[in-house]
C-alpha positions as CSV (number, residue, x, y, z in Angstrom):
1,X,-62.3,-25.5,82.5
2,X,-63.7,-24.9,86.0
3,X,-64.9,-21.5,87.2
4,X,-61.7,-21.1,89.1
5,X,-58.2,-21.4,87.7
6,X,-56.4,-24.4,89.3
7,X,-52.8,-23.5,89.7
8,X,-49.7,-25.5,90.6
9,X,-46.4,-23.9,91.6
10,X,-43.1,-25.3,90.1
11,X,-40.4,-24.2,92.5
12,X,-40.4,-23.0,96.1
13,X,-38.6,-19.6,95.9
14,X,-38.4,-16.7,98.3
15,X,-40.5,-14.4,96.1
16,X,-43.1,-17.2,95.8
17,X,-43.3,-17.5,99.6
18,X,-43.4,-13.8,100.4
19,X,-45.4,-12.4,97.5
20,X,-46.9,-14.6,94.8
21,X,-48.4,-17.5,96.7
22,X,-50.2,-15.2,99.2
23,X,-51.5,-13.3,96.1
24,X,-52.6,-16.6,94.4
25,X,-54.2,-17.8,97.6
26,X,-56.2,-14.5,98.0
27,X,-57.3,-14.3,94.4
28,X,-61.1,-15.1,94.2
29,X,-60.8,-16.9,90.9
30,X,-57.8,-19.0,91.7
31,X,-57.5,-22.3,93.5
32,X,-53.9,-23.2,94.6
33,X,-53.7,-26.9,94.2
34,X,-50.1,-28.0,94.6
35,X,-46.5,-26.9,95.1
36,X,-43.4,-28.8,93.8
37,X,-39.8,-28.7,94.8
38,X,-36.7,-30.9,94.4
39,X,-36.5,-30.7,98.2
40,X,-39.5,-32.6,99.6
41,X,-39.2,-31.0,103.0
42,X,-39.3,-27.5,101.4
43,X,-42.3,-28.6,99.3
44,X,-44.1,-29.8,102.4
45,X,-43.3,-26.6,104.3
46,X,-44.8,-24.5,101.5
47,X,-47.8,-26.9,101.2
48,X,-48.6,-26.7,104.9
49,X,-48.4,-22.9,104.9
50,X,-50.5,-22.4,101.9
51,X,-53.0,-25.3,102.4
52,X,-52.2,-27.3,99.3
53,X,-50.5,-30.5,98.2
54,X,-46.7,-31.1,98.1
55,X,-45.4,-32.9,95.1
56,X,-42.5,-33.3,92.6
57,X,-41.9,-31.4,89.4
58,X,-42.8,-34.3,87.1
59,X,-45.9,-35.2,89.1
60,X,-47.1,-31.6,89.1
61,X,-47.1,-31.6,85.3
62,X,-49.0,-34.9,85.2
63,X,-51.8,-33.8,87.4
64,X,-55.2,-33.4,85.6
65,X,-56.5,-31.0,88.3
66,X,-54.0,-28.2,87.3
67,X,-54.8,-25.8,84.5
68,X,-51.9,-23.4,84.9
69,X,-48.4,-23.3,86.5
70,X,-46.6,-20.5,88.2
71,X,-42.8,-21.0,87.7
72,X,-40.4,-19.1,90.1
73,X,-37.3,-21.1,89.1
74,X,-33.9,-19.6,88.3
75,X,-33.7,-18.1,84.8
76,X,-31.5,-20.9,83.4
77,X,-34.2,-23.5,84.2
78,X,-37.1,-21.5,82.6
79,X,-36.5,-23.0,79.1
80,X,-36.3,-26.7,80.0
81,X,-39.1,-26.7,82.6
82,X,-41.2,-24.0,80.9
83,X,-41.2,-26.0,77.7
84,X,-42.4,-29.1,79.6
85,X,-45.2,-27.1,81.2
86,X,-46.4,-25.7,77.9
87,X,-46.1,-29.1,76.2
88,X,-48.3,-30.6,78.9
89,X,-51.0,-28.1,77.7
90,X,-50.8,-26.0,80.8
91,X,-50.8,-22.2,80.9
92,X,-47.6,-20.6,82.3
93,X,-46.9,-17.6,84.5
94,X,-43.1,-17.4,84.6
95,X,-41.1,-15.3,86.9
96,X,-39.0,-12.7,85.2
97,X,-36.9,-12.8,83.2
98,X,-38.8,-15.2,80.9
99,X,-35.5,-16.9,79.9
100,X,-31.7,-16.5,80.0
101,X,-31.6,-15.1,76.4
102,X,-33.8,-13.9,73.6
103,X,-33.2,-17.1,71.7
104,X,-34.6,-19.1,74.7
105,X,-37.5,-16.7,75.0
106,X,-38.4,-17.3,71.4
107,X,-38.5,-21.0,71.9
108,X,-40.9,-20.7,74.9
109,X,-43.1,-18.3,73.0
110,X,-43.2,-20.7,70.0
111,X,-44.0,-23.6,72.3
112,X,-46.9,-21.7,73.7
113,X,-48.3,-20.9,70.3
114,X,-48.0,-24.6,69.2
115,X,-50.0,-25.7,72.3
116,X,-52.6,-23.0,72.2
117,X,-51.9,-21.7,75.8
118,X,-51.2,-18.5,77.6
119,X,-47.6,-17.6,78.5
120,X,-46.9,-14.5,80.6
121,X,-43.8,-13.1,82.3
122,X,-44.6,-12.1,85.9
123,X,-43.5,-8.5,85.8
124,X,-45.8,-7.4,88.5
125,X,-44.8,-3.7,88.4
126,X,-46.5,-3.3,85.0
127,X,-49.8,-3.9,86.7
128,X,-49.5,-1.0,89.1
129,X,-51.6,2.0,87.9
130,X,-49.0,4.5,89.0
131,X,-47.2,4.0,85.6
132,X,-50.3,4.7,83.7
133,X,-50.6,8.0,85.6
134,X,-47.0,8.8,84.5
135,X,-47.9,8.0,80.8
136,X,-51.0,10.3,81.0
137,X,-49.0,13.1,82.4
138,X,-46.4,12.7,79.6
139,X,-49.1,12.6,76.9
140,X,-50.8,15.7,78.3
141,X,-47.7,17.8,77.9
142,X,-47.4,18.5,81.6
143,X,-43.6,17.8,81.4
144,X,-43.2,19.5,78.0
145,X,-40.9,17.9,75.5
146,X,-39.2,14.9,77.1
147,X,-35.4,15.4,77.2
148,X,-34.3,12.3,79.2
149,X,-35.2,9.3,81.3
150,X,-33.2,7.7,84.0
151,X,-34.2,4.6,86.0
152,X,-32.5,2.4,88.6
153,X,-33.1,-0.7,90.6
154,X,-30.3,-1.4,93.0
155,X,-29.9,-3.0,96.4
156,X,-27.2,-4.2,98.9
157,X,-25.1,-7.3,98.5
158,X,-26.9,-10.6,98.8
159,X,-26.0,-13.7,101.0
160,X,-23.1,-15.6,99.4
161,X,-25.2,-18.6,98.7
162,X,-27.9,-16.6,96.8
163,X,-28.7,-18.1,93.3
164,X,-28.3,-14.7,91.8
165,X,-24.5,-15.1,92.2
166,X,-24.7,-18.4,90.2
167,X,-23.7,-18.1,86.5
168,X,-25.0,-21.6,85.6
169,X,-28.4,-20.7,87.0
170,X,-28.6,-17.5,84.9
171,X,-27.7,-15.1,87.7
172,X,-26.3,-11.6,87.6
173,X,-27.7,-8.1,88.3
174,X,-28.6,-7.4,84.6
175,X,-31.1,-10.2,84.4
176,X,-32.4,-9.8,87.9
177,X,-32.5,-6.1,88.5
178,X,-31.6,-4.4,85.2
179,X,-34.7,-5.7,83.4
180,X,-36.9,-3.5,85.6
181,X,-35.7,0.0,84.4
182,X,-35.3,-1.5,80.9
183,X,-38.9,-2.6,80.9
184,X,-40.0,0.8,82.3
185,X,-38.3,2.5,79.4
186,X,-40.1,0.2,77.0
187,X,-43.4,1.0,78.7
188,X,-42.9,4.8,78.4
189,X,-41.0,5.0,75.1
190,X,-41.8,1.9,73.2
191,X,-39.7,-1.0,72.0
192,X,-37.7,0.9,69.4
193,X,-34.8,1.5,71.7
194,X,-31.2,1.6,70.5
195,X,-28.2,0.7,72.7
196,X,-25.5,3.3,72.7
197,X,-23.2,1.8,75.3
198,X,-23.0,-0.2,78.5
199,X,-20.7,-1.1,81.4
200,X,-20.9,-4.2,83.6
201,X,-19.0,-4.6,86.9
202,X,-18.3,-8.3,87.1
203,X,-17.0,-10.9,89.5
204,X,-14.5,-12.9,87.4
205,X,-14.5,-15.8,89.9
206,X,-18.3,-16.3,89.9
207,X,-18.8,-15.3,86.2
208,X,-21.7,-12.9,87.0
209,X,-22.2,-9.2,86.8
210,X,-22.7,-7.4,90.1
211,X,-23.8,-4.0,88.8
212,X,-24.0,-2.1,85.6
213,X,-25.3,0.8,83.6
214,X,-26.5,1.3,80.0
215,X,-27.4,4.2,77.7
216,X,-30.2,3.7,75.3
217,X,-31.9,6.1,72.8
218,X,-35.6,6.1,72.0
219,X,-37.0,6.4,68.5
220,X,-37.6,10.1,69.2
221,X,-34.0,10.7,70.3
222,X,-34.6,10.7,74.0
223,X,-31.5,9.5,76.0
224,X,-32.4,6.7,78.4
225,X,-30.1,5.7,81.3
226,X,-30.6,2.5,83.3
227,X,-28.7,1.5,86.4
228,X,-28.8,-1.8,88.3
229,X,-26.8,-3.7,90.8
230,X,-26.3,-5.7,94.0
231,X,-23.7,-3.3,95.5
232,X,-25.7,-0.3,96.5
233,X,-28.0,1.2,99.1
234,X,-31.6,0.4,98.1
235,X,-33.1,2.3,95.2
236,X,-36.1,1.6,93.0
237,X,-37.1,4.7,91.0
238,X,-37.2,6.5,87.7
239,X,-37.3,10.1,86.5
240,X,-38.6,11.7,83.3
241,X,-37.1,15.1,82.6
242,X,-38.9,17.4,80.2
243,X,-38.6,21.0,79.0
244,X,-41.4,22.1,81.4
245,X,-40.9,19.8,84.4
246,X,-39.1,16.8,85.9
247,X,-41.2,13.9,87.3
248,X,-39.7,11.5,89.8
249,X,-41.3,8.3,91.0
250,X,-39.9,6.5,94.0
251,X,-40.5,2.8,94.8
252,X,-41.3,2.4,91.1
253,X,-40.8,-1.3,90.9
254,X,-41.4,-2.9,94.3
255,X,-43.9,-0.8,96.2
256,X,-45.5,-2.6,99.2
257,X,-49.2,-3.2,98.9
258,X,-49.9,-0.4,101.4
259,X,-47.4,2.1,99.8
260,X,-49.0,5.4,98.8
261,X,-47.2,6.5,95.6
262,X,-46.3,10.1,95.1
263,X,-45.5,11.6,91.7
264,X,-43.2,14.5,92.2
265,X,-43.1,17.1,89.5
266,X,-40.6,19.7,90.7
267,X,-42.3,21.2,93.8
268,X,-45.7,19.6,93.1
269,X,-46.7,16.3,94.6
270,X,-49.5,14.1,93.2
271,X,-50.6,11.5,95.7
272,X,-52.0,8.2,94.4
273,X,-53.8,5.3,96.0
274,X,-52.1,2.2,97.2
275,X,-52.3,-0.9,95.0
276,X,-51.3,-4.6,95.4
277,X,-49.4,-5.2,92.2
278,X,-48.8,-8.9,92.9
279,X,-52.6,-9.4,93.4
280,X,-53.4,-7.5,90.2
281,X,-50.9,-9.5,88.2
282,X,-52.1,-12.9,89.3
283,X,-55.8,-11.9,88.9
284,X,-55.1,-10.5,85.5
285,X,-53.5,-13.8,84.5
286,X,-56.3,-15.9,85.9
287,X,-59.0,-13.7,84.2
288,X,-57.2,-14.1,80.9
289,X,-56.9,-17.9,81.1
290,X,-60.5,-18.3,82.2
291,X,-61.6,-16.1,79.3
292,X,-59.8,-18.4,76.8
293,X,-57.0,-16.0,76.0
294,X,-53.8,-17.5,74.5
295,X,-50.5,-16.0,73.2
296,X,-52.0,-15.5,69.7
297,X,-54.6,-13.0,70.9
298,X,-53.7,-9.4,69.8
299,X,-53.1,-8.0,73.3
300,X,-51.1,-11.0,74.4
301,X,-49.0,-10.9,71.2
302,X,-48.0,-7.3,72.1
303,X,-47.1,-8.5,75.6
304,X,-44.9,-11.2,74.0
305,X,-43.2,-8.7,71.8
306,X,-42.4,-6.6,74.8
307,X,-41.0,-9.6,76.6
308,X,-38.9,-10.6,73.7
309,X,-37.6,-7.1,73.2
310,X,-36.5,-6.9,76.8
311,X,-34.4,-10.1,76.4
312,X,-32.9,-8.7,73.1
313,X,-31.8,-5.6,74.9
314,X,-30.4,-7.6,77.8
315,X,-28.4,-9.7,75.3
316,X,-27.1,-6.5,73.6
317,X,-26.2,-4.8,76.8
318,X,-24.2,-7.9,77.9
319,X,-22.6,-8.5,74.6
320,X,-21.4,-4.9,74.0
321,X,-20.5,-4.0,77.6
322,X,-17.2,-2.7,78.8
323,X,-16.4,-5.1,81.7
324,X,-14.8,-3.9,84.9
325,X,-13.5,-6.6,87.3
326,X,-14.6,-6.5,90.9
327,X,-13.2,-8.4,93.8
328,X,-16.0,-7.5,96.2
329,X,-18.9,-10.1,96.0
330,X,-21.6,-11.2,98.4
331,X,-21.9,-10.7,102.1
332,X,-20.1,-13.6,103.8
């Protein structure tokens, strides 16, 4: 393998344009080779902007000058196209969620093992050091005995044509937004979480959930509340409430690169330095691939277990939810 990771992009999405491709282009150990789309005009627009080649899905996978693929496709397409990427012997950085279900995630993880490659879910917020600061404060006893956790990722309605309103593409707020506070709870409390109950507000016409809430319980008996949705004013935060203090972190999941995080513990404020979580995520992926890391390495196996557990919890929340019909949908 060359000294730089040669990357192709399978799908021309909004998050790829705004966040991930600029990060890939800026990463010193990455070479952005090609972008692929079903729409040739869109592929050409991306290629022109990011100084690479425009191509098709199948041609991208056939290229010998691509070592790894970044895949920002809708969730329902992750299994069929992700399996093709992995079977072609290419490493894969998949947009979250890794798949539409835990069963599909297991298939992708197994395909990565069979082909001896790296597979990661692009949960960029996990690469922001603000969360390690929270973990250290919890471990130090600064908050006392932790009594509860609440996290939320919500935002206003999307344009009516947005793919997140498409059931057959794996849309819905649980898979798109709910996975963030769920994964944050896993990060802080471990994967041994039990679902107590959930509610989903659904659009019966579209067949997708627009908002929801779930109550989980950690192995230590800490109640965990997660909220998510496409029907709210913007919110991206979590709180950890203990016997000696309550910590609140705003912009927990999508801080801009120049955002200066502040951990608020009651009246105290702890200022942190800005970090570019997209940059850190793609550089971490590139460093791992160039070091010869695959899904079978110990640290990566733990990441895979976290990814799979997220999808298992998503499946459980969806399956057990009390469903409330909603007539309000997207902005027309």
